[in-house]
C-alpha positions as CSV (number, residue, x, y, z in Angstrom):
1,X,-7.0,24.6,-1.6
2,X,-8.1,21.0,-0.7
3,X,-4.4,19.9,-1.0
4,X,-3.3,22.6,1.4
5,X,-6.2,21.3,4.4
6,X,-5.2,17.9,3.9
7,X,-1.0,18.8,5.0
8,X,-2.5,20.8,7.2
9,X,-4.9,18.2,8.6
10,X,-1.8,16.0,8.8
11,X,0.7,17.6,10.3
12,X,-1.9,18.4,12.9
13,X,-2.1,15.1,13.6
14,X,1.8,14.5,13.8
15,X,2.3,17.5,16.2
16,X,-0.3,15.7,18.1
17,X,2.4,11.8,18.2
18,X,4.9,14.3,18.9
19,X,3.6,15.7,21.9
20,X,2.8,11.9,23.2
21,X,6.1,11.3,22.1
22,X,7.4,13.6,24.3
23,X,4.7,13.8,27.3
24,X,4.7,10.0,28.0
25,X,8.1,8.2,26.7
26,X,10.9,11.2,27.0
27,X,9.8,12.8,30.2
28,X,10.3,9.3,31.9
29,X,13.6,8.2,30.4
30,X,15.9,7.8,32.8
31,X,18.6,10.0,31.1
32,X,19.9,13.0,31.0
33,X,18.3,16.6,30.7
34,X,20.4,17.3,27.6
35,X,19.6,13.9,26.3
36,X,16.0,14.8,26.8
37,X,16.6,18.0,25.3
38,X,18.4,16.4,22.2
39,X,15.6,14.0,22.0
40,X,12.7,16.3,21.5
41,X,14.8,18.4,19.5
42,X,15.2,15.2,17.5
43,X,11.5,15.0,16.9
44,X,11.0,18.8,15.9
45,X,13.6,18.2,12.9
46,X,11.5,14.9,12.4
47,X,8.0,17.0,11.8
48,X,9.5,19.8,10.0
49,X,10.7,16.3,7.5
50,X,7.6,15.8,7.7
51,X,6.5,18.8,6.2
52,X,9.3,18.9,3.7
53,X,8.2,15.1,2.4
54,X,4.6,16.6,2.0
55,X,5.9,19.5,-0.3
56,X,8.1,17.3,-2.3
57,X,5.7,14.7,-2.5
58,X,3.0,17.3,-4.7
59,X,4.6,20.6,-5.0
60,X,8.8,20.8,-5.3
61,X,10.5,18.2,-7.1
62,X,13.8,17.1,-4.4
63,X,16.9,14.9,-6.0
64,X,16.6,11.4,-5.2
65,X,18.4,10.9,-2.2
66,X,17.1,13.5,-0.2
67,X,13.3,12.6,-0.9
68,X,14.4,9.2,0.5
69,X,15.2,11.8,3.6
70,X,12.7,13.1,4.0
71,X,10.3,10.4,3.6
72,X,11.9,8.2,6.5
73,X,10.3,10.4,9.1
74,X,6.6,9.4,8.8
75,X,7.4,6.0,9.5
76,X,9.8,7.3,12.4
77,X,7.2,9.1,14.3
78,X,4.3,6.2,13.9
79,X,6.9,3.7,15.4
80,X,8.1,5.8,18.3
81,X,4.9,6.5,18.8
82,X,3.8,2.3,19.1
83,X,6.8,2.2,21.2
84,X,5.9,5.2,23.8
85,X,2.5,3.8,23.7
86,X,3.8,0.0,24.7
87,X,6.8,1.5,27.0
88,X,3.4,4.2,29.2
89,X,1.7,0.9,29.4
90,X,4.7,-0.7,30.4
91,X,5.7,1.9,33.0
92,X,2.6,2.3,34.8
93,X,2.1,-1.4,35.0
94,X,5.6,-1.1,36.9
95,X,5.0,1.0,38.9
96,X,1.7,-0.8,40.5
97,X,3.5,-4.1,40.9
98,X,4.5,-5.2,44.6
99,X,8.1,-5.1,44.1
100,X,10.9,-3.7,45.9
101,X,11.6,-0.1,45.3
102,X,15.3,-1.7,44.0
103,X,14.0,-4.1,41.3
104,X,11.2,-1.0,40.3
105,X,14.7,1.0,39.2
106,X,15.8,-1.7,37.9
107,X,12.6,-3.2,35.8
108,X,12.4,0.7,35.2
109,X,16.0,0.8,33.3
110,X,15.7,-2.2,31.7
111,X,12.4,-0.7,30.2
112,X,14.1,2.5,29.3
113,X,17.1,1.1,27.4
114,X,15.6,-1.7,25.9
115,X,12.4,0.5,24.0
116,X,14.9,2.5,22.4
117,X,17.1,-0.3,21.2
118,X,14.3,-1.9,20.0
119,X,12.8,1.1,18.3
120,X,15.9,1.5,16.5
121,X,16.3,-1.8,16.1
122,X,12.9,-2.4,14.2
123,X,13.5,1.3,12.3
124,X,16.3,-0.2,10.7
125,X,14.5,-3.6,10.2
126,X,11.5,-2.0,8.0
127,X,13.5,0.3,5.6
128,X,15.8,-3.3,5.1
129,X,12.9,-5.0,4.5
130,X,11.0,-2.2,2.2
131,X,13.7,-2.8,-0.2
132,X,12.8,-6.7,-0.6
133,X,9.9,-7.6,-2.9
134,X,8.4,-11.2,-2.9
135,X,7.3,-13.1,-5.7
136,X,4.0,-14.5,-4.5
137,X,2.4,-17.8,-6.1
138,X,-1.0,-18.0,-5.1
139,X,-2.6,-21.2,-7.3
140,X,-6.2,-20.7,-7.5
141,X,-9.5,-23.2,-8.6
142,X,-11.8,-21.3,-10.9
143,X,-15.1,-23.2,-11.1
144,X,-15.7,-24.4,-15.4
145,X,-12.8,-23.1,-15.9
146,X,-11.2,-25.2,-19.3
147,X,-7.6,-24.0,-19.3
148,X,-5.1,-23.4,-16.5
149,X,-4.0,-19.2,-17.0
150,X,-1.2,-17.1,-15.7
151,X,-2.0,-13.6,-14.0
152,X,1.2,-11.8,-12.7
153,X,-0.1,-8.8,-10.7
154,X,0.9,-5.4,-9.7
155,X,-0.7,-3.4,-7.6
156,X,-0.3,-0.2,-5.1
157,X,2.9,0.4,-7.1
158,X,2.3,4.5,-6.5
159,X,4.9,5.7,-8.8
160,X,6.3,9.1,-7.0
161,X,9.6,10.4,-5.3
162,X,11.9,6.9,-4.7
163,X,9.2,4.7,-7.3
164,X,11.1,5.9,-10.3
165,X,12.1,4.6,-13.9
166,X,14.8,2.0,-12.4
167,X,12.0,0.6,-9.6
168,X,9.6,0.1,-12.0
169,X,12.8,-1.4,-14.9
170,X,13.2,-3.8,-12.3
171,X,9.5,-4.8,-11.5
172,X,9.1,-5.5,-14.7
173,X,12.0,-7.5,-16.0
174,X,10.8,-9.7,-12.6
175,X,6.8,-10.0,-14.8
176,X,8.1,-10.7,-17.9
177,X,10.8,-14.0,-16.1
178,X,7.4,-15.3,-15.5
179,X,6.0,-15.3,-19.1
180,X,2.6,-14.6,-18.0
181,X,-0.8,-15.0,-19.7
182,X,-1.5,-11.3,-19.0
183,X,-0.6,-8.9,-15.9
184,X,-3.1,-6.8,-14.5
185,X,-2.5,-3.4,-12.1
186,X,-4.9,-2.9,-9.7
187,X,-5.1,0.9,-9.4
188,X,-2.7,3.8,-7.3
189,X,-0.6,3.3,-10.1
190,X,0.9,6.9,-10.1
191,X,0.8,9.2,-7.1
192,X,2.2,12.1,-8.3
193,X,2.1,14.7,-11.5
194,X,1.4,12.8,-14.6
195,X,4.4,14.9,-16.3
196,X,6.7,13.6,-13.0
197,X,5.2,10.6,-13.5
198,X,6.1,9.9,-18.1
199,X,9.2,8.5,-17.8
200,X,8.6,5.2,-14.9
201,X,4.7,5.2,-16.8
202,X,6.9,5.0,-19.9
203,X,9.0,1.5,-18.5
204,X,6.0,-0.8,-18.4
205,X,6.1,-0.6,-22.3
206,X,7.9,-3.2,-22.0
207,X,6.1,-6.0,-20.3
208,X,5.9,-8.6,-22.4
209,X,2.3,-11.4,-21.9
210,X,0.4,-13.3,-24.7
211,X,-3.0,-11.5,-23.7
212,X,-1.7,-7.6,-22.9
213,X,-1.4,-5.5,-20.1
214,X,-5.1,-4.6,-17.7
215,X,-5.0,-1.8,-15.2
216,X,-7.8,-0.6,-13.4
217,X,-7.5,3.5,-11.4
218,X,-7.2,3.9,-7.2
219,X,-7.8,6.2,-4.7
220,X,-4.9,8.1,-5.5
221,X,-5.3,8.4,-9.3
222,X,-8.4,10.9,-8.4
223,X,-6.0,13.1,-6.2
224,X,-3.4,13.5,-9.6
225,X,-5.7,14.1,-12.8
226,X,-7.4,10.7,-13.5
227,X,-9.0,11.6,-17.3
228,X,-5.1,12.4,-18.1
229,X,-4.0,9.3,-16.1
230,X,-5.8,6.6,-17.7
231,X,-5.4,8.8,-21.3
232,X,-1.9,8.2,-21.0
233,X,-1.1,5.4,-19.9
234,X,-3.9,4.0,-22.6
235,X,-1.5,6.0,-25.4
236,X,1.6,3.5,-24.3
237,X,-0.7,-0.1,-25.5
238,X,-2.0,-0.7,-21.1
239,X,-5.5,-1.5,-21.7
240,X,-7.8,0.3,-19.2
241,X,-10.8,-1.3,-17.6
242,X,-13.2,1.7,-17.3
243,X,-16.5,-0.9,-15.5
244,X,-16.4,-2.7,-18.6
245,X,-15.1,-6.2,-18.8
246,X,-13.3,-8.0,-21.9
247,X,-12.8,-11.6,-23.1
248,X,-9.5,-13.2,-22.6
249,X,-8.0,-16.8,-24.6
250,X,-9.6,-18.9,-26.8
251,X,-14.0,-19.3,-27.7
252,X,-15.3,-21.5,-25.1
253,X,-11.9,-22.4,-22.8
254,X,-11.4,-18.9,-21.9
255,X,-12.4,-16.2,-18.9
256,X,-14.2,-12.7,-18.8
257,X,-12.0,-9.9,-17.2
258,X,-13.8,-7.1,-15.7
259,X,-12.5,-4.0,-13.8
260,X,-14.2,-1.6,-12.3
261,X,-13.5,2.3,-11.0
262,X,-12.4,2.6,-7.9
263,X,-14.9,3.6,-4.4
264,X,-13.2,6.5,-4.2
265,X,-15.0,7.9,-7.1
266,X,-18.6,7.9,-4.8
267,X,-16.9,10.1,-3.1
268,X,-15.5,12.8,-6.1
269,X,-19.2,12.2,-7.8
270,X,-17.2,10.8,-11.3
271,X,-15.9,7.8,-11.9
272,X,-18.2,5.9,-10.0
273,X,-17.9,2.4,-9.8
274,X,-20.3,-0.2,-11.4
275,X,-20.6,-3.6,-11.4
276,X,-23.9,-4.1,-13.4
277,X,-21.7,-1.8,-16.3
278,X,-18.7,-3.7,-15.6
279,X,-20.3,-7.1,-16.4
280,X,-22.7,-6.2,-19.0
281,X,-22.3,-8.9,-21.9
282,X,-19.9,-11.3,-20.8
283,X,-20.2,-14.6,-21.5
284,X,-22.0,-16.0,-19.2
285,X,-20.7,-19.9,-19.8
286,X,-17.3,-18.6,-18.4
287,X,-16.0,-17.9,-15.4
288,X,-15.1,-13.8,-14.5
289,X,-12.5,-12.3,-12.8
290,X,-13.4,-9.0,-11.5
291,X,-10.4,-6.1,-10.5
292,X,-11.4,-3.8,-7.3
293,X,-9.2,-1.6,-6.3
294,X,-10.5,-2.1,-2.8
295,X,-11.5,-4.9,-0.9
296,X,-14.1,-3.7,0.9
297,X,-16.0,-3.0,-2.8
298,X,-16.2,-7.5,-2.4
299,X,-19.5,-6.6,-0.4
300,X,-21.0,-4.5,-3.8
301,X,-20.2,-8.0,-6.2
302,X,-23.6,-10.3,-5.4
303,X,-23.7,-12.7,-8.4
304,X,-21.6,-13.5,-11.5
305,X,-18.0,-13.5,-10.1
306,X,-15.5,-16.2,-9.7
307,X,-12.2,-14.1,-8.4
308,X,-12.2,-11.1,-7.4
309,X,-8.2,-9.5,-7.0
310,X,-7.6,-6.4,-4.8
311,X,-4.9,-4.4,-3.2
312,X,-5.6,-0.5,-1.6
313,X,-4.4,-2.2,2.0
314,X,-0.3,-2.5,1.3
315,X,-0.7,-5.6,3.8
316,X,-0.4,-2.2,6.8
317,X,3.0,-2.0,5.2
318,X,3.7,-0.9,8.8
319,X,2.3,-3.8,11.4
320,X,1.0,-1.5,13.7
321,X,-1.4,0.5,11.2
322,X,-2.7,-3.5,10.1
323,X,-5.3,-3.7,12.8
324,X,-6.4,0.0,11.4
325,X,-6.7,-1.0,8.3
326,X,-9.3,-4.0,9.7
327,X,-11.6,-1.8,10.7
328,X,-12.4,-0.3,7.3
329,X,-11.6,-3.3,4.9
330,X,-12.8,-7.1,5.4
331,X,-9.6,-8.8,4.1
332,X,-5.9,-7.7,3.9
333,X,-3.0,-9.8,2.0
334,X,-3.9,-13.0,0.4
335,X,-6.4,-15.5,-0.6
336,X,-9.8,-15.8,0.9
337,X,-13.2,-17.3,0.3
338,X,-15.4,-14.5,0.4
339,X,-18.7,-16.4,0.1
340,X,-19.7,-20.0,-1.9
341,X,-18.7,-18.6,-5.5
342,X,-16.5,-15.5,-4.7
343,X,-12.7,-15.7,-4.0
344,X,-10.5,-12.5,-3.7
345,X,-6.9,-12.2,-3.6
346,X,-5.6,-9.1,-1.9
347,X,-1.9,-8.0,-3.0
348,X,-0.1,-6.4,-0.2
349,X,1.3,-3.9,-3.2
350,X,4.4,-3.8,-5.1
351,X,6.0,-0.5,-3.5
352,X,5.3,1.5,-1.0
353,X,3.2,5.0,0.6
354,X,4.4,7.3,2.3
355,X,8.1,5.7,4.1
356,X,10.1,3.3,2.5
357,X,9.6,1.5,5.4
358,X,7.3,-2.2,5.7
359,X,7.2,-4.0,8.9
360,X,5.4,-7.4,9.1
361,X,4.0,-6.7,4.9
362,X,6.4,-7.0,2.3
363,X,5.6,-5.6,-1.1
364,X,5.0,-8.1,-3.9
365,X,3.9,-9.2,-7.2
366,X,1.9,-12.1,-7.8
367,X,1.5,-14.6,-9.9
368,X,-1.7,-16.4,-10.1
369,X,-2.1,-19.7,-11.7
370,X,-5.8,-20.7,-12.5
371,X,-6.6,-24.2,-12.8
């Protein structure tokens, strides 16, 4: 029932966006009625594609090539909405600008053409950018760390649909080439039913590192059976940190690695993050790295943590969306000095959610050298 309500809400919002594009962009374009009609039919088909995407994401299995086509409409609609908004503001500004009618007509036609050309170009670029995963390298100075450690961070892989066994296999190969001391996965690993994700998850067995692979859940695991996901991930040799910590390295020369459940647990009233439990029994003489899916959890870290590793934001994924993410998250991407004692690094996501599109926020595998 909850999934149906969510789907209805999403479709309702996208329908309103469709109406805005139709009224504020298509209506004012200097093109024939026939072309306007075709443009509107494109919007209707695009909206139906969003419905099929939701259906395929959670209820029906589609071939990957078909799923790819159905996942594009969300990004297309969002970029068209941004285009329509900028076009609307520009058109109104042009209308009140004191120029001759001849010049106004020229500028209006130029605006029409450039708006559609830019929208098409940006959409194409965002699709191509989503296929490329950057290998980010970051050095982080940690107080009282006796020895350097190399951590490779994956986050927001979102297994499901296009992100399948082959996608994960490619990631694993790239991680292994880095020869890390340990690998951490900071949530949103799975974004479909466990039955449909197992084959891709199994590829993570091939991850190679000195101290192993460690995992925390993100908000999306709560939607697909968090207990079952945790149990299966642990069954393939990955250590899940559930409000707890482990010691990494040789005695006196290593660090504490802690992990908490996601803040979405507060809403679900289960698997609730507890920082006190996560830090209980840790070595007080060694620095501590905390895995917490959402950057905003940094506000709950009072003391005892030197570095927090997060994800969740996707770096905004599609650039204009970055400003909305900033409303609810203190950090969007990269390394930040939160206070005198605590640093936070936010991974932009190794996969993507929704449309296979990225704009101004490349996917990443992060190599963190703690020195």
